[in-house]
N, C-alpha and C positions, 0 to 999 in steps of 0.2 A: 140340222146344226144351229148351233148359236154363232152368229156371224156379227162381228163389230167393223163397222166402216166410218173411219175418220174422213172427215169432209165430205159427210153424206149428203150435204144441201146443194154441193157443186153440180154440175151438169151430169157429169159421170157418175158421181156418188149417188146421187139420186136416181138415176136410171138404174144402176146396179142395185140399190135398196128394193126397188120395185120389182126387179125381176128375182131376186132371192126370196123376197116375200111370196110371190107369185109361185115359186117353187117349193113353199112349205117350210122355210127356213125362219127362226126367229133372227130379228136384225135390229141391234142396237146401233144408233149413231151418235158419234161424238162431235160436239159442236162447239163454237166460241159462245160464251154466254151473251143471251140477248140477239142470237141469230135470227134474223126475221123470218127465214125460211123454214125454222125449226118445226112451226106448227104443222106446215104442209107435210113434213115427213110424218109426224105423229098421225095425222089423218089417214095416211096409207097404211098404218099398222106399226111403224118402227118407235121401238123405245129411244128416246133421247137423253142423252146424258151431256152436261154442260162441263166445260174446262177449258184448260190451256195446255195444248201439247207440249209446251216448254216446262211443265209442272210433272213431275215423275208421279206425283201423289194422285194428281187428276187423271193421268193416263192409266195408272195400275187399277184405279177404281174402275175405270171404264171397260178395262180388260177383264175384269174379274169373272169367273166362270164361262169365259168365251171358249169357242174351238177352233174359228178362224178370224183372222184379223187382215183387213184390206185397208192398207194405209194410203189413203189418196190425199189427206189434209196436208197443206202446204201454203207458203206464201209463195206466189207466182206472179209474173209480169202484168197480166190482164186484171190480178187484183190489187195492184198496188197504187201508188209507188210505195215500195219498202225500204227501209234502211239495211245495209249490211248486217246491222245487230239482229234485226227482224229475220233475216233469211237465216242466219246462224241458230237463232233460239228457236224459231218455229221449224225448220226444215232439218236441220243438222241435229240439235239437241232433241227435238220433238221426235226425229227418227230413233234415236239413242233411246227415248224413254220407251217408245212403242217394241222395240226389240228386248229391252229388258224386261218389260211387261209380259211379252210373248214367252221368254224364258222362264218368267216366274210360274207360267202355266203348267209347266212340266209336260207330262204325258198326255194331258187334256189337250194340248194344242195340237191340232192338224196341219195347219198353214199358216204363214203370215206372207202377204204379197206387198212388197214396196211399189208403189208407182213411181216411175222415173220418166224421163223424157229424152228426146233426141237432141234436146237443147245441149246436153252435155258434149257433144261432137260437133267439129267444125266441119260443115257440109257445104261451103261455099268457096273452094280454092278458084284461082282465076280460070280455070279452062273447065271447071265442073269435076264430076267424078263419074268416069265411064262404067266401071265394074259395080255390080249391088253391092252394097253396104251389107255386112255382116256384123253380128254382135261385137266382134273385137277386131274388125278391119280398119277403124279408125281410133286414134288415141282419145282419151278423155281430156281435151283440152281448154274447155269452157272457161272464159275468165269471168263472163259476167256473174253477178251474185247468184242470181236463179239457177243457171247451169252449173256454177261451181258447186253450189251447196248441194245439188242432187248428185255430183260426183261423189263428194264425199259421203252422201247417204248411201250410194252403191258401196263404197267401200266399208262401210260399218256392216251392211248385210254380207258382205264377204267374210268379214272378219267373224261373225256370229255364226256363218255356216260352218267356216273351217276349224274354229277354236270351240264353239259350244255344240256342234252338230244340230243347229237349229233348223227347222222346217221351212226355209224361207227361200223366197224366189223375187228377182226383180223383173218387172214388166215396163219396158221403155216405149212410151206413144210417139207414133208421129204427130205431126200437126193435127188437132182434133177439131173437125167439123159438126156442127150440129145442124138442126132441120132449119133450111132457110139461107145457111151461111155462105155456101158456096158461092152464090151470086153477087154476095157482098165481099168477096175476098178482093182486096185492095189491088194485087197484083193482076189482075184482069182489066184494070180500068185507066183509061188516059190519064185522067184528072192526078192519079198517083205519081205518074212519072213525069208529068209537068212540074209539079212540086219538087220531085227528086233532082232534075236536071236544072231548074231555074237559075242556081246559082253556082253552076260548074263554070269554071274558067278556063279549062283546058280546051284545045281545038276540037277533040273526039266529043267531050261532053256539050260544046256548043253547039256541034253539028246536029248531035241527037236532039237536043232541046229544038232547034229550028224545025227539024223534021216532025217531033211531037207538035209544034204549034201549027205546021202546016195542017196537021192531020185535026187539029183543034178548030181550025178556020171556019169548016163547015158548020160549026156550033152543035149543041145537044151532046148528049152521053154519047161515049164510044169506047167500046172494047178493044184490048190491044193482044195481038199474037206476039209475045215476047220472044225475042231471038237473041242470040249473043252476036259478037262481032263478026262472026264467021257465017252467018246465017244459019246457025243450028237453033232449033226451038228449044224453048227451057223445057225442062222435065221436073217433076216433083211427086212425092209420094206423101199421102194424108191418110187420117181414118176417120171414120164416121163412128158416133158414140155408140150404135148398136154393134158394131164390130168389137169394140173394147169389151161391151158387156158379155157379149158372146166367148171373147177370149178368157174372161175371168169365171165363166161357168164350166168352161172346161178344163182349167189349169188348177183351180180349187182342189186339194188333196191328192193332186197326182205325184207321185214320188219322183217320177223322172225330171219334174223340174226343181226338185230340192238344190240349193246351191247355184241356180244358173240364173243368167241374164237373157232376156229375150226381147227383141225388137218386134212389134206389131204395127201393122199397116192396112190399108185398104188392099183388096186382093189383087191390084194392079196400079202401077203409076200412071200418071197422065202427061201428055205433052200438051203446050199451049196450041199448037197448030192443030190439033185433033179436037180439044174440048173447047175452045173459044168460037169457032165457026158453029159448034153444035149449040153454044149458048146464044150466039146471034140469032140463030134461025129460030131458038124457042122464045126468045125474048123480044125480037125485033129491032135490037138495038146494033147498029153497024160495028164492024171492026176494020182495023188496019193491022198491018204487018210492019214491025219496026226492028231493026237490029239497034240493041242498046249498048252504049259504050260502059259496060258497068260488070261487076262479077255476076255471072249467071247463076240461075237456079237450075242444077242438072244433077241429079240423084236420084236413085230409088233404092228400097231395101230387099234384100234375099229374105224372105220369112221362111225358109225351109226348117230351120230350128224349131219354131213355134209349131209350124205344121207336123212336122215328125214326133216332136217330144208329148205335144198334149192336143193333137188333131185341131188346131187353130184352122178354122176353113172361113174366112170374112167372104161376105156375100155382096156388099153393096159396091157398085162402081161408081164414078164420078158422074156418068150420064143419068143413073139413078138418082143420083144427090140433085142434079138440075132439076129432073122432072119433078122431084118431090118438093124441091124449093118452089119449084112454080104454084104447085099446089098449095105450099105453105102461105106464099104471100097472097094468093087470090082469096085465101081464107082470113086476110087480114095478120097474118104473122109479121109481116115485115115489108120493106121497101127493097126495091130491087137493087137500086144504085146507092152506095152509099154517101151519106150525106159529108163525111169527113174521112180522112185517110191519114 
């Protein structure tokens, strides 16, 4: 197949490109002019086309003669800061241009997949979410510009599927972690919460801050088993890059997915009371358990739609990620403790 990947130089796009090239497909990448990572993708066999997602002419030229479009290019929080206008131009107009170009391919098009995000949903109510989240169990109510732009992008895909019968699918990612990143996640570290609570003036906030100060008194790095005010450990669902690549491999060209939205994540969520002690033993960094007077992180995803419709079968647990992160760091890939949060 001939596969166009927008955002090919990002960590997900680059890994997708390598996998599709390894599988014998022709890969074309669409990048910003002057992207410093473009040459690296050329070196692994991808054709590189420069352009602007906000330009319909650039996108149409990149899509010419392609059979599959994997649309990952976007303005997003970690790459910014971006203005509201940039979010609208790059994400919303860019997605419109990609869908128009896909439509112009006619019967040649096998599939276009839009990358979306769980940032479209509000996952942090005061008491957490007890029931596993399905693709339509939460309203898309994000108001930050990144999440809101992705809501609009999902709506665009729905319009093209309904009105044009476009072979299109939306795949939403959970929070994405790559090699070594699990150990750096700020919400595992005492330093994060000291900064979060140091300016709280309410009684619960001040009490939590004093508890954190007491834990900090021993000095050195410390991990935290975060719990809510009732003593329930926090829970979260994430995804590792390799499980994303697997999702795209098995979804591409599958007619069961046309017109649908799918949430993907790791094979299981994790709770702080299980993962943090494992991290502590593996790293030698001590941990403490603290009840935090703040909105908890407490949610997981129901992955049954992706499993049933296109055979999504994620393999990596968070414990695998910890083990691999330790190997990654021992080989010089990074530090265990973040220098800033």
